Gaussian input, Z-matrix of N, CA and C with variables (Angstrom, degrees):
# hf/3-21g

backbone

0 1
 N
 C     1     B1
 C     2     B2     1     A1
 N     3     B3     2     A2     1     D1
 C     4     B4     3     A3     2     D2
 C     5     B5     4     A4     3     D3
 N     6     B6     5     A5     4     D4
 C     7     B7     6     A6     5     D5
 C     8     B8     7     A7     6     D6
 N     9     B9     8     A8     7     D7
 C    10    B10     9     A9     8     D8
 C    11    B11    10    A10     9     D9
 N    12    B12    11    A11    10    D10
 C    13    B13    12    A12    11    D11
 C    14    B14    13    A13    12    D12
 N    15    B15    14    A14    13    D13
 C    16    B16    15    A15    14    D14
 C    17    B17    16    A16    15    D15
 N    18    B18    17    A17    16    D16
 C    19    B19    18    A18    17    D17
 C    20    B20    19    A19    18    D18
 N    21    B21    20    A20    19    D19
 C    22    B22    21    A21    20    D20
 C    23    B23    22    A22    21    D21
 N    24    B24    23    A23    22    D22
 C    25    B25    24    A24    23    D23
 C    26    B26    25    A25    24    D24
 N    27    B27    26    A26    25    D25
 C    28    B28    27    A27    26    D26
 C    29    B29    28    A28    27    D27
 N    30    B30    29    A29    28    D28
 C    31    B31    30    A30    29    D29
 C    32    B32    31    A31    30    D30
 N    33    B33    32    A32    31    D31
 C    34    B34    33    A33    32    D32
 C    35    B35    34    A34    33    D33
 N    36    B36    35    A35    34    D34
 C    37    B37    36    A36    35    D35
 C    38    B38    37    A37    36    D36
 N    39    B39    38    A38    37    D37
 C    40    B40    39    A39    38    D38
 C    41    B41    40    A40    39    D39
 N    42    B42    41    A41    40    D40
 C    43    B43    42    A42    41    D41
 C    44    B44    43    A43    42    D42
 N    45    B45    44    A44    43    D43
 C    46    B46    45    A45    44    D44
 C    47    B47    46    A46    45    D45
 N    48    B48    47    A47    46    D46
 C    49    B49    48    A48    47    D47
 C    50    B50    49    A49    48    D48
 N    51    B51    50    A50    49    D49
 C    52    B52    51    A51    50    D50
 C    53    B53    52    A52    51    D51
 N    54    B54    53    A53    52    D52
 C    55    B55    54    A54    53    D53
 C    56    B56    55    A55    54    D54
 N    57    B57    56    A56    55    D55
 C    58    B58    57    A57    56    D56
 C    59    B59    58    A58    57    D57
 N    60    B60    59    A59    58    D58
 C    61    B61    60    A60    59    D59
 C    62    B62    61    A61    60    D60
 N    63    B63    62    A62    61    D61
 C    64    B64    63    A63    62    D62
 C    65    B65    64    A64    63    D63
 N    66    B66    65    A65    64    D64
 C    67    B67    66    A66    65    D65
 C    68    B68    67    A67    66    D66
 N    69    B69    68    A68    67    D67
 C    70    B70    69    A69    68    D68
 C    71    B71    70    A70    69    D69
 N    72    B72    71    A71    70    D70
 C    73    B73    72    A72    71    D71
 C    74    B74    73    A73    72    D72
 N    75    B75    74    A74    73    D73
 C    76    B76    75    A75    74    D74
 C    77    B77    76    A76    75    D75
 N    78    B78    77    A77    76    D76
 C    79    B79    78    A78    77    D77
 C    80    B80    79    A79    78    D78
 N    81    B81    80    A80    79    D79
 C    82    B82    81    A81    80    D80
 C    83    B83    82    A82    81    D81
 N    84    B84    83    A83    82    D82
 C    85    B85    84    A84    83    D83
 C    86    B86    85    A85    84    D84
 N    87    B87    86    A86    85    D85
 C    88    B88    87    A87    86    D86
 C    89    B89    88    A88    87    D87
 N    90    B90    89    A89    88    D88
 C    91    B91    90    A90    89    D89
 C    92    B92    91    A91    90    D90
 N    93    B93    92    A92    91    D91
 C    94    B94    93    A93    92    D92
 C    95    B95    94    A94    93    D93
 N    96    B96    95    A95    94    D94
 C    97    B97    96    A96    95    D95
 C    98    B98    97    A97    96    D96
 N    99    B99    98    A98    97    D97
 C   100   B100    99    A99    98    D98
 C   101   B101   100   A100    99    D99
 N   102   B102   101   A101   100   D100
 C   103   B103   102   A102   101   D101
 C   104   B104   103   A103   102   D102
 N   105   B105   104   A104   103   D103
 C   106   B106   105   A105   104   D104
 C   107   B107   106   A106   105   D105
 N   108   B108   107   A107   106   D106
 C   109   B109   108   A108   107   D107
 C   110   B110   109   A109   108   D108
 N   111   B111   110   A110   109   D109
 C   112   B112   111   A111   110   D110
 C   113   B113   112   A112   111   D111
 N   114   B114   113   A113   112   D112
 C   115   B115   114   A114   113   D113
 C   116   B116   115   A115   114   D114
 N   117   B117   116   A116   115   D115
 C   118   B118   117   A117   116   D116
 C   119   B119   118   A118   117   D117
 N   120   B120   119   A119   118   D118
 C   121   B121   120   A120   119   D119
 C   122   B122   121   A121   120   D120
 N   123   B123   122   A122   121   D121
 C   124   B124   123   A123   122   D122
 C   125   B125   124   A124   123   D123
 N   126   B126   125   A125   124   D124
 C   127   B127   126   A126   125   D125
 C   128   B128   127   A127   126   D126
 N   129   B129   128   A128   127   D127
 C   130   B130   129   A129   128   D128
 C   131   B131   130   A130   129   D129
 N   132   B132   131   A131   130   D130
 C   133   B133   132   A132   131   D131
 C   134   B134   133   A133   132   D132
 N   135   B135   134   A134   133   D133
 C   136   B136   135   A135   134   D134
 C   137   B137   136   A136   135   D135
 N   138   B138   137   A137   136   D136
 C   139   B139   138   A138   137   D137
 C   140   B140   139   A139   138   D138
 N   141   B141   140   A140   139   D139
 C   142   B142   141   A141   140   D140
 C   143   B143   142   A142   141   D141
 N   144   B144   143   A143   142   D142
 C   145   B145   144   A144   143   D143
 C   146   B146   145   A145   144   D144
 N   147   B147   146   A146   145   D145
 C   148   B148   147   A147   146   D146
 C   149   B149   148   A148   147   D147
 N   150   B150   149   A149   148   D148
 C   151   B151   150   A150   149   D149
 C   152   B152   151   A151   150   D150
 N   153   B153   152   A152   151   D151
 C   154   B154   153   A153   152   D152
 C   155   B155   154   A154   153   D153
 N   156   B156   155   A155   154   D154
 C   157   B157   156   A156   155   D155
 C   158   B158   157   A157   156   D156
 N   159   B159   158   A158   157   D157
 C   160   B160   159   A159   158   D158
 C   161   B161   160   A160   159   D159
 N   162   B162   161   A161   160   D160
 C   163   B163   162   A162   161   D161
 C   164   B164   163   A163   162   D162
 N   165   B165   164   A164   163   D163
 C   166   B166   165   A165   164   D164
 C   167   B167   166   A166   165   D165
 N   168   B168   167   A167   166   D166
 C   169   B169   168   A168   167   D167
 C   170   B170   169   A169   168   D168
 N   171   B171   170   A170   169   D169
 C   172   B172   171   A171   170   D170
 C   173   B173   172   A172   171   D171
 N   174   B174   173   A173   172   D172
 C   175   B175   174   A174   173   D173
 C   176   B176   175   A175   174   D174
 N   177   B177   176   A176   175   D175
 C   178   B178   177   A177   176   D176
 C   179   B179   178   A178   177   D177
 N   180   B180   179   A179   178   D178
 C   181   B181   180   A180   179   D179
 C   182   B182   181   A181   180   D180
 N   183   B183   182   A182   181   D181
 C   184   B184   183   A183   182   D182
 C   185   B185   184   A184   183   D183
 N   186   B186   185   A185   184   D184
 C   187   B187   186   A186   185   D185
 C   188   B188   187   A187   186   D186
 N   189   B189   188   A188   187   D187
 C   190   B190   189   A189   188   D188
 C   191   B191   190   A190   189   D189
 N   192   B192   191   A191   190   D190
 C   193   B193   192   A192   191   D191
 C   194   B194   193   A193   192   D192
 N   195   B195   194   A194   193   D193
 C   196   B196   195   A195   194   D194
 C   197   B197   196   A196   195   D195
 N   198   B198   197   A197   196   D196
 C   199   B199   198   A198   197   D197
 C   200   B200   199   A199   198   D198
 N   201   B201   200   A200   199   D199
 C   202   B202   201   A201   200   D200
 C   203   B203   202   A202   201   D201
 N   204   B204   203   A203   202   D202
 C   205   B205   204   A204   203   D203
 C   206   B206   205   A205   204   D204
 N   207   B207   206   A206   205   D205
 C   208   B208   207   A207   206   D206
 C   209   B209   208   A208   207   D207
 N   210   B210   209   A209   208   D208
 C   211   B211   210   A210   209   D209
 C   212   B212   211   A211   210   D210
 N   213   B213   212   A212   211   D211
 C   214   B214   213   A213   212   D212
 C   215   B215   214   A214   213   D213
 N   216   B216   215   A215   214   D214
 C   217   B217   216   A216   215   D215
 C   218   B218   217   A217   216   D216
 N   219   B219   218   A218   217   D217
 C   220   B220   219   A219   218   D218
 C   221   B221   220   A220   219   D219
 N   222   B222   221   A221   220   D220
 C   223   B223   222   A222   221   D221
 C   224   B224   223   A223   222   D222
 N   225   B225   224   A224   223   D223
 C   226   B226   225   A225   224   D224
 C   227   B227   226   A226   225   D225
 N   228   B228   227   A227   226   D226
 C   229   B229   228   A228   227   D227
 C   230   B230   229   A229   228   D228
 N   231   B231   230   A230   229   D229
 C   232   B232   231   A231   230   D230
 C   233   B233   232   A232   231   D231
 N   234   B234   233   A233   232   D232
 C   235   B235   234   A234   233   D233
 C   236   B236   235   A235   234   D234
 N   237   B237   236   A236   235   D235
 C   238   B238   237   A237   236   D236
 C   239   B239   238   A238   237   D237
 N   240   B240   239   A239   238   D238
 C   241   B241   240   A240   239   D239
 C   242   B242   241   A241   240   D240
 N   243   B243   242   A242   241   D241
 C   244   B244   243   A243   242   D242
 C   245   B245   244   A244   243   D243
 N   246   B246   245   A245   244   D244
 C   247   B247   246   A246   245   D245
 C   248   B248   247   A247   246   D246
 N   249   B249   248   A248   247   D247
 C   250   B250   249   A249   248   D248
 C   251   B251   250   A250   249   D249
 N   252   B252   251   A251   250   D250
 C   253   B253   252   A252   251   D251
 C   254   B254   253   A253   252   D252
 N   255   B255   254   A254   253   D253
 C   256   B256   255   A255   254   D254
 C   257   B257   256   A256   255   D255
 N   258   B258   257   A257   256   D256
 C   259   B259   258   A258   257   D257
 C   260   B260   259   A259   258   D258
 N   261   B261   260   A260   259   D259
 C   262   B262   261   A261   260   D260
 C   263   B263   262   A262   261   D261
 N   264   B264   263   A263   262   D262
 C   265   B265   264   A264   263   D263
 C   266   B266   265   A265   264   D264
 N   267   B267   266   A266   265   D265
 C   268   B268   267   A267   266   D266
 C   269   B269   268   A268   267   D267
 N   270   B270   269   A269   268   D268
 C   271   B271   270   A270   269   D269
 C   272   B272   271   A271   270   D270
 N   273   B273   272   A272   271   D271
 C   274   B274   273   A273   272   D272
 C   275   B275   274   A274   273   D273
 N   276   B276   275   A275   274   D274
 C   277   B277   276   A276   275   D275
 C   278   B278   277   A277   276   D276
 N   279   B279   278   A278   277   D277
 C   280   B280   279   A279   278   D278
 C   281   B281   280   A280   279   D279
 N   282   B282   281   A281   280   D280
 C   283   B283   282   A282   281   D281
 C   284   B284   283   A283   282   D282
 N   285   B285   284   A284   283   D283
 C   286   B286   285   A285   284   D284
 C   287   B287   286   A286   285   D285
 N   288   B288   287   A287   286   D286
 C   289   B289   288   A288   287   D287
 C   290   B290   289   A289   288   D288
 N   291   B291   290   A290   289   D289
 C   292   B292   291   A291   290   D290
 C   293   B293   292   A292   291   D291
 N   294   B294   293   A293   292   D292
 C   295   B295   294   A294   293   D293
 C   296   B296   295   A295   294   D294
 N   297   B297   296   A296   295   D295
 C   298   B298   297   A297   296   D296
 C   299   B299   298   A298   297   D297

   B1=1.4624
   B2=1.5298
   B3=1.2843
   B4=1.4608
   B5=1.5318
   B6=1.3124
   B7=1.4696
   B8=1.5283
   B9=1.3159
   B10=1.4723
   B11=1.5338
   B12=1.3184
   B13=1.4668
   B14=1.5282
   B15=1.3179
   B16=1.4652
   B17=1.5333
   B18=1.3235
   B19=1.4663
   B20=1.5261
   B21=1.3215
   B22=1.4623
   B23=1.5291
   B24=1.3167
   B25=1.4555
   B26=1.5211
   B27=1.3286
   B28=1.4709
   B29=1.5277
   B30=1.3158
   B31=1.4714
   B32=1.5264
   B33=1.3207
   B34=1.4660
   B35=1.5165
   B36=1.3243
   B37=1.4681
   B38=1.5203
   B39=1.3274
   B40=1.4678
   B41=1.5304
   B42=1.3216
   B43=1.4725
   B44=1.5225
   B45=1.3175
   B46=1.4588
   B47=1.5276
   B48=1.3189
   B49=1.4672
   B50=1.5270
   B51=1.3321
   B52=1.4653
   B53=1.5315
   B54=1.3285
   B55=1.4655
   B56=1.5251
   B57=1.3069
   B58=1.4670
   B59=1.5263
   B60=1.3063
   B61=1.4679
   B62=1.5276
   B63=1.3264
   B64=1.4615
   B65=1.5230
   B66=1.3203
   B67=1.4560
   B68=1.5323
   B69=1.3144
   B70=1.4694
   B71=1.5229
   B72=1.3134
   B73=1.4568
   B74=1.5301
   B75=1.3250
   B76=1.4713
   B77=1.5266
   B78=1.3259
   B79=1.4638
   B80=1.5310
   B81=1.3363
   B82=1.4615
   B83=1.5251
   B84=1.3226
   B85=1.4659
   B86=1.5308
   B87=1.3202
   B88=1.4701
   B89=1.5255
   B90=1.3340
   B91=1.4626
   B92=1.5256
   B93=1.3115
   B94=1.4566
   B95=1.5231
   B96=1.3200
   B97=1.4635
   B98=1.5306
   B99=1.3240
   B100=1.4746
   B101=1.5240
   B102=1.3367
   B103=1.4599
   B104=1.5257
   B105=1.3299
   B106=1.4618
   B107=1.5243
   B108=1.3178
   B109=1.4640
   B110=1.5184
   B111=1.3382
   B112=1.4675
   B113=1.5215
   B114=1.3253
   B115=1.4581
   B116=1.5235
   B117=1.3129
   B118=1.4624
   B119=1.5244
   B120=1.3356
   B121=1.4682
   B122=1.5194
   B123=1.3207
   B124=1.4632
   B125=1.5276
   B126=1.3209
   B127=1.4573
   B128=1.5290
   B129=1.3237
   B130=1.4606
   B131=1.5290
   B132=1.3164
   B133=1.4709
   B134=1.5220
   B135=1.3414
   B136=1.4735
   B137=1.5300
   B138=1.3428
   B139=1.4534
   B140=1.5187
   B141=1.3142
   B142=1.4659
   B143=1.5316
   B144=1.3224
   B145=1.4596
   B146=1.5229
   B147=1.3149
   B148=1.4733
   B149=1.5334
   B150=1.3248
   B151=1.4613
   B152=1.5257
   B153=1.3213
   B154=1.4720
   B155=1.5225
   B156=1.3272
   B157=1.4676
   B158=1.5296
   B159=1.3190
   B160=1.4647
   B161=1.5205
   B162=1.3238
   B163=1.4659
   B164=1.5230
   B165=1.3188
   B166=1.4648
   B167=1.5286
   B168=1.3256
   B169=1.4639
   B170=1.5239
   B171=1.3255
   B172=1.4745
   B173=1.5232
   B174=1.3265
   B175=1.4646
   B176=1.5154
   B177=1.3378
   B178=1.4666
   B179=1.5259
   B180=1.3221
   B181=1.4658
   B182=1.5260
   B183=1.3347
   B184=1.4638
   B185=1.5256
   B186=1.3193
   B187=1.4699
   B188=1.5255
   B189=1.3280
   B190=1.4569
   B191=1.5246
   B192=1.3367
   B193=1.4571
   B194=1.5279
   B195=1.3197
   B196=1.4688
   B197=1.5253
   B198=1.3283
   B199=1.4609
   B200=1.5269
   B201=1.3249
   B202=1.4620
   B203=1.5203
   B204=1.3218
   B205=1.4625
   B206=1.5131
   B207=1.3406
   B208=1.4646
   B209=1.5277
   B210=1.3278
   B211=1.4659
   B212=1.5178
   B213=1.3191
   B214=1.4576
   B215=1.5235
   B216=1.3395
   B217=1.4648
   B218=1.5228
   B219=1.3417
   B220=1.4658
   B221=1.5250
   B222=1.3258
   B223=1.4576
   B224=1.5263
   B225=1.3363
   B226=1.4671
   B227=1.5211
   B228=1.3388
   B229=1.4646
   B230=1.5277
   B231=1.3267
   B232=1.4654
   B233=1.5309
   B234=1.3207
   B235=1.4560
   B236=1.5244
   B237=1.3173
   B238=1.4642
   B239=1.5332
   B240=1.3267
   B241=1.4721
   B242=1.5212
   B243=1.3363
   B244=1.4663
   B245=1.5225
   B246=1.3088
   B247=1.4641
   B248=1.5212
   B249=1.3253
   B250=1.4565
   B251=1.5232
   B252=1.3223
   B253=1.4724
   B254=1.5214
   B255=1.3125
   B256=1.4673
   B257=1.5222
   B258=1.3240
   B259=1.4605
   B260=1.5210
   B261=1.3309
   B262=1.4660
   B263=1.5265
   B264=1.3339
   B265=1.4742
   B266=1.5211
   B267=1.3392
   B268=1.4636
   B269=1.5219
   B270=1.3441
   B271=1.4768
   B272=1.5225
   B273=1.3341
   B274=1.4697
   B275=1.5147
   B276=1.3280
   B277=1.4612
   B278=1.5156
   B279=1.3301
   B280=1.4600
   B281=1.5224
   B282=1.3360
   B283=1.4691
   B284=1.5273
   B285=1.3334
   B286=1.4656
   B287=1.5378
   B288=1.3311
   B289=1.4760
   B290=1.5125
   B291=1.2715
   B292=1.4498
   B293=1.5136
   B294=1.3264
   B295=1.4607
   B296=1.5082
   B297=1.3160
   B298=1.4785
   B299=1.4800
   A1=108.61
   A2=115.76
   A3=122.21
   A4=109.98
   A5=116.31
   A6=120.95
   A7=112.25
   A8=117.91
   A9=120.99
   A10=109.89
   A11=116.06
   A12=120.39
   A13=109.98
   A14=116.56
   A15=120.61
   A16=111.11
   A17=116.55
   A18=120.88
   A19=110.12
   A20=117.50
   A21=121.97
   A22=110.30
   A23=117.02
   A24=121.33
   A25=112.72
   A26=116.87
   A27=120.22
   A28=111.93
   A29=116.63
   A30=120.02
   A31=110.13
   A32=116.67
   A33=120.04
   A34=111.75
   A35=116.59
   A36=120.68
   A37=111.34
   A38=116.89
   A39=120.83
   A40=110.80
   A41=116.79
   A42=119.75
   A43=111.50
   A44=116.75
   A45=119.84
   A46=110.76
   A47=116.74
   A48=120.56
   A49=110.28
   A50=117.13
   A51=121.22
   A52=110.65
   A53=117.25
   A54=119.63
   A55=111.02
   A56=117.44
   A57=121.12
   A58=111.16
   A59=117.73
   A60=121.88
   A61=113.30
   A62=118.00
   A63=121.10
   A64=111.65
   A65=115.84
   A66=120.81
   A67=111.29
   A68=117.68
   A69=121.71
   A70=109.06
   A71=115.42
   A72=121.02
   A73=112.29
   A74=117.69
   A75=119.58
   A76=110.90
   A77=117.56
   A78=121.15
   A79=110.18
   A80=116.97
   A81=121.35
   A82=109.92
   A83=116.29
   A84=119.93
   A85=111.99
   A86=117.52
   A87=120.36
   A88=110.40
   A89=116.65
   A90=119.61
   A91=111.40
   A92=116.32
   A93=120.12
   A94=111.32
   A95=116.75
   A96=120.68
   A97=110.98
   A98=116.57
   A99=120.66
   A100=109.97
   A101=116.64
   A102=121.03
   A103=111.09
   A104=116.67
   A105=120.14
   A106=111.14
   A107=116.55
   A108=119.36
   A109=111.67
   A110=116.38
   A111=120.17
   A112=111.34
   A113=116.91
   A114=119.93
   A115=112.35
   A116=117.60
   A117=119.88
   A118=110.04
   A119=116.41
   A120=120.35
   A121=111.21
   A122=116.20
   A123=120.67
   A124=110.80
   A125=117.07
   A126=120.50
   A127=112.14
   A128=117.50
   A129=120.31
   A130=110.21
   A131=116.17
   A132=119.97
   A133=110.95
   A134=116.47
   A135=118.15
   A136=112.21
   A137=117.97
   A138=122.00
   A139=116.55
   A140=117.77
   A141=121.38
   A142=107.47
   A143=116.04
   A144=122.30
   A145=114.78
   A146=120.97
   A147=118.29
   A148=112.52
   A149=117.36
   A150=120.29
   A151=111.67
   A152=116.60
   A153=119.81
   A154=108.83
   A155=116.14
   A156=120.62
   A157=111.27
   A158=117.23
   A159=120.86
   A160=110.89
   A161=117.47
   A162=120.46
   A163=112.16
   A164=117.33
   A165=119.52
   A166=110.47
   A167=116.79
   A168=120.82
   A169=111.19
   A170=116.77
   A171=120.10
   A172=110.34
   A173=117.27
   A174=120.50
   A175=112.09
   A176=116.99
   A177=120.38
   A178=111.61
   A179=117.35
   A180=121.10
   A181=110.25
   A182=116.90
   A183=120.41
   A184=111.05
   A185=116.97
   A186=120.28
   A187=110.50
   A188=117.18
   A189=121.20
   A190=111.06
   A191=116.63
   A192=119.43
   A193=112.63
   A194=118.31
   A195=119.77
   A196=110.21
   A197=116.93
   A198=120.54
   A199=110.58
   A200=117.67
   A201=121.87
   A202=113.44
   A203=118.78
   A204=121.60
   A205=114.15
   A206=118.93
   A207=119.48
   A208=112.91
   A209=117.62
   A210=120.55
   A211=110.39
   A212=116.94
   A213=120.81
   A214=110.76
   A215=117.34
   A216=120.39
   A217=110.69
   A218=116.93
   A219=120.53
   A220=110.83
   A221=115.97
   A222=120.56
   A223=110.79
   A224=117.30
   A225=121.29
   A226=110.83
   A227=117.80
   A228=121.08
   A229=110.47
   A230=116.76
   A231=120.87
   A232=110.19
   A233=116.79
   A234=121.16
   A235=111.01
   A236=116.69
   A237=120.64
   A238=110.62
   A239=116.87
   A240=120.03
   A241=110.86
   A242=116.48
   A243=119.82
   A244=111.25
   A245=117.51
   A246=120.69
   A247=110.78
   A248=117.45
   A249=121.18
   A250=110.02
   A251=116.27
   A252=119.85
   A253=111.51
   A254=117.08
   A255=120.54
   A256=111.60
   A257=117.14
   A258=121.60
   A259=112.35
   A260=117.59
   A261=121.56
   A262=108.66
   A263=117.97
   A264=120.19
   A265=111.18
   A266=115.99
   A267=120.89
   A268=112.80
   A269=118.63
   A270=120.00
   A271=110.11
   A272=116.37
   A273=119.93
   A274=110.64
   A275=117.17
   A276=120.30
   A277=110.43
   A278=117.71
   A279=121.92
   A280=111.78
   A281=116.92
   A282=119.20
   A283=111.94
   A284=117.56
   A285=120.61
   A286=109.02
   A287=117.53
   A288=119.80
   A289=110.54
   A290=117.23
   A291=122.47
   A292=113.00
   A293=117.35
   A294=122.13
   A295=114.69
   A296=117.82
   A297=120.56
   A298=108.41
   D1=150.89
   D2=-179.20
   D3=-60.67
   D4=137.28
   D5=-178.25
   D6=-65.36
   D7=-29.91
   D8=178.46
   D9=-67.18
   D10=-40.55
   D11=178.78
   D12=-65.66
   D13=-44.07
   D14=177.41
   D15=-61.23
   D16=-41.66
   D17=179.12
   D18=-62.79
   D19=-38.89
   D20=177.75
   D21=-57.94
   D22=-45.27
   D23=178.73
   D24=-65.59
   D25=-43.09
   D26=-179.83
   D27=-67.59
   D28=-41.00
   D29=178.98
   D30=-65.34
   D31=-43.16
   D32=177.35
   D33=-60.85
   D34=-42.31
   D35=178.69
   D36=-64.73
   D37=-42.87
   D38=179.61
   D39=-64.03
   D40=-40.94
   D41=177.87
   D42=-65.27
   D43=-36.96
   D44=178.27
   D45=-63.56
   D46=-43.58
   D47=176.78
   D48=-64.06
   D49=-43.52
   D50=179.74
   D51=-62.54
   D52=-35.50
   D53=-179.71
   D54=-66.09
   D55=-37.06
   D56=-179.17
   D57=-67.48
   D58=-25.97
   D59=-179.08
   D60=-81.03
   D61=-5.48
   D62=-176.88
   D63=-75.67
   D64=145.92
   D65=177.08
   D66=-96.99
   D67=-21.63
   D68=178.15
   D69=-94.25
   D70=126.21
   D71=-173.92
   D72=-62.50
   D73=-40.88
   D74=-178.96
   D75=-63.04
   D76=-44.34
   D77=178.69
   D78=-63.94
   D79=-40.44
   D80=177.76
   D81=-58.68
   D82=-46.69
   D83=-177.45
   D84=-66.99
   D85=-38.28
   D86=179.18
   D87=-65.00
   D88=-49.16
   D89=179.47
   D90=-63.11
   D91=-41.21
   D92=179.29
   D93=-64.87
   D94=-38.16
   D95=178.04
   D96=-62.79
   D97=-44.91
   D98=178.11
   D99=-63.60
   D100=-45.10
   D101=179.60
   D102=-60.64
   D103=-43.64
   D104=179.86
   D105=-64.11
   D106=-37.33
   D107=176.54
   D108=-62.24
   D109=-47.39
   D110=178.90
   D111=-63.15
   D112=-44.30
   D113=-178.85
   D114=-69.45
   D115=-30.92
   D116=175.32
   D117=-64.55
   D118=-45.37
   D119=177.29
   D120=-62.19
   D121=-45.84
   D122=-179.79
   D123=-59.00
   D124=-49.34
   D125=-178.66
   D126=-67.76
   D127=-30.41
   D128=175.42
   D129=-66.69
   D130=-40.16
   D131=-179.78
   D132=-64.71
   D133=-41.39
   D134=-177.96
   D135=-91.54
   D136=-4.66
   D137=172.99
   D138=79.95
   D139=33.93
   D140=178.16
   D141=-98.78
   D142=88.50
   D143=-171.70
   D144=-64.76
   D145=-39.47
   D146=178.02
   D147=-61.15
   D148=-37.91
   D149=179.58
   D150=-73.01
   D151=-29.72
   D152=173.83
   D153=-61.73
   D154=-47.27
   D155=-179.00
   D156=-62.55
   D157=-44.26
   D158=-179.01
   D159=-63.66
   D160=-49.91
   D161=-177.27
   D162=-67.83
   D163=-37.53
   D164=177.39
   D165=-65.17
   D166=-40.70
   D167=179.28
   D168=-64.99
   D169=-46.07
   D170=178.49
   D171=-63.00
   D172=-39.06
   D173=177.22
   D174=-61.85
   D175=-42.98
   D176=178.26
   D177=-64.97
   D178=-38.92
   D179=177.36
   D180=-62.99
   D181=-44.77
   D182=178.40
   D183=-62.27
   D184=-43.20
   D185=179.55
   D186=-62.56
   D187=-42.40
   D188=179.08
   D189=-58.64
   D190=-48.86
   D191=-177.65
   D192=-72.47
   D193=-25.93
   D194=174.20
   D195=-66.99
   D196=-35.18
   D197=178.31
   D198=-78.36
   D199=-42.82
   D200=-176.05
   D201=-74.81
   D202=-29.91
   D203=-176.41
   D204=-53.52
   D205=-55.19
   D206=179.16
   D207=-61.43
   D208=-34.29
   D209=178.12
   D210=-64.61
   D211=-43.74
   D212=-179.73
   D213=-67.95
   D214=-36.38
   D215=177.91
   D216=-63.05
   D217=-44.07
   D218=178.48
   D219=-64.63
   D220=-40.88
   D221=179.52
   D222=-63.21
   D223=-42.59
   D224=179.65
   D225=-66.14
   D226=-40.81
   D227=178.89
   D228=-64.43
   D229=-41.10
   D230=178.29
   D231=-63.19
   D232=-42.68
   D233=179.41
   D234=-64.72
   D235=-38.65
   D236=179.30
   D237=-65.22
   D238=-40.86
   D239=177.70
   D240=-63.22
   D241=-41.91
   D242=179.09
   D243=-63.97
   D244=-42.31
   D245=179.21
   D246=-65.10
   D247=-37.32
   D248=178.28
   D249=-64.76
   D250=-42.96
   D251=179.13
   D252=-62.73
   D253=-38.17
   D254=178.27
   D255=-68.67
   D256=-33.19
   D257=-176.27
   D258=-77.81
   D259=-29.88
   D260=-177.36
   D261=-95.68
   D262=121.89
   D263=177.93
   D264=-58.38
   D265=153.09
   D266=-174.80
   D267=-61.70
   D268=-31.37
   D269=179.38
   D270=-65.69
   D271=-41.26
   D272=179.40
   D273=-69.85
   D274=-36.82
   D275=179.48
   D276=-61.66
   D277=-39.88
   D278=-179.44
   D279=-68.12
   D280=-25.68
   D281=-179.36
   D282=-86.44
   D283=-9.60
   D284=178.51
   D285=-71.89
   D286=152.29
   D287=175.61
   D288=-56.63
   D289=130.19
   D290=179.95
   D291=87.73
   D292=-4.19
   D293=176.84
   D294=63.52
   D295=34.47
   D296=-176.13
   D297=-79.65

């Protein structure tokens, strides 16, 4: 087999292992997404269809959560601010710096 194709598979595998070792979820998802892309190409070249399906699916899941993560973080922060405003009486809010 061509050495470039073999290297593609090894690099994808190494990135997948490296992604699992990450402690930050965003970095894990980015590395895993890249690894899944490389492994999908590698498996497509050698014709291993079950692994193509698995890696493509994992890649799509990672892409989804990379897009949704910041949206959910903003939504949670907005909800926290609203709950704080409800919990603090308006007189106290007016006495806070900035009148929030």
